[in-house]
C-alpha positions as CSV (number, residue, x, y, z in Angstrom):
1,M,-16.4,-33.0,21.8
2,K,-17.3,-31.5,18.6
3,K,-14.1,-30.1,16.7
4,A,-14.2,-26.4,15.7
5,N,-14.2,-26.0,11.7
6,R,-11.1,-24.1,10.9
7,A,-12.0,-23.8,7.2
8,P,-13.3,-20.2,7.5
9,A,-10.1,-19.1,9.3
10,R,-8.0,-20.6,6.4
11,D,-10.0,-19.1,3.7
12,K,-9.7,-15.5,5.4
13,R,-5.9,-16.1,5.4
14,D,-5.7,-17.2,1.9
15,Q,-7.6,-14.1,0.7
16,R,-5.3,-11.9,2.8
17,S,-2.3,-13.6,1.1
18,Q,-4.0,-13.2,-2.4
19,K,-4.6,-9.5,-1.6
20,L,-1.0,-9.0,-0.4
21,A,0.3,-10.6,-3.6
22,R,-1.7,-8.3,-5.7
23,L,-0.6,-5.3,-3.8
24,L,3.0,-6.1,-4.3
25,G,2.5,-6.9,-8.0
26,G,1.5,-3.2,-8.6
27,G,2.9,-2.8,-12.0
28,E,1.3,0.6,-12.3
29,R,3.3,4.0,-11.6
30,S,0.2,5.6,-9.7
31,S,-2.4,4.2,-7.7
32,T,-5.2,5.1,-5.2
33,I,-5.4,3.1,-2.0
34,S,-7.7,3.9,1.1
35,A,-6.2,5.0,4.6
36,A,-7.4,1.6,5.8
37,E,-5.7,-0.3,3.1
38,L,-2.5,1.4,4.0
39,R,-2.8,0.8,7.8
40,H,-3.4,-2.9,7.2
41,N,-0.4,-3.3,4.5
42,S,2.1,-0.5,5.4
43,A,5.1,-2.6,4.7
44,A,3.8,-3.6,1.2
45,M,3.0,-0.2,0.4
46,L,6.4,1.2,1.4
47,S,7.9,-1.4,-0.7
48,R,5.8,-0.7,-3.6
49,V,7.0,3.1,-3.3
50,A,10.8,2.5,-2.2
51,I,11.5,-0.3,-4.5
52,G,9.0,0.0,-7.3
53,G,9.0,3.8,-7.7
54,E,5.2,3.8,-7.5
55,R,3.3,6.9,-6.4
56,L,0.3,6.3,-4.0
57,T,-2.5,8.4,-3.5
58,I,-4.3,8.0,-0.1
59,T,-8.0,8.4,0.4
60,R,-10.4,8.7,3.3
61,N,-14.1,8.7,2.7
62,R,-13.1,8.5,-1.0
63,K,-11.3,12.0,-1.1
64,A,-7.7,12.2,-1.8
65,V,-5.9,13.3,1.6
66,A,-2.2,12.5,1.2
67,A,0.3,11.1,-1.2
68,L,3.2,8.5,-0.7
69,I,6.1,9.1,-3.2
70,P,9.5,7.9,-3.6
71,I,12.2,9.9,-1.9
72,S,13.8,11.0,-5.0
73,D,10.4,12.6,-6.1
74,F,10.3,14.4,-2.8
75,Q,13.9,15.7,-3.1
76,S,13.0,17.0,-6.6
77,L,10.0,19.2,-4.9
78,K,12.4,20.6,-2.3
79,P,13.8,24.1,-3.3
80,S,17.6,23.9,-3.7
81,A,19.4,26.0,-1.2
82,K,21.9,28.4,-2.9
83,R,24.8,29.7,-0.8
């Protein structure tokens, strides 16, 4: 029996790990990501926003459709209720 070549699977895993490391590295205050990238890396994206304070613009078909922002930014957008 011939053994299956496992190198392509390992290469793909390494590429994903490198991409995730790059995503977590961030370093920028505001970035643009695709909806597909958000779908595949949602935990990392939430960490970038919650811990790093980064603002993410989400695109679909290269058009901005949504934003992911820290809760503090969101709360400052809400009108304050006066009683």
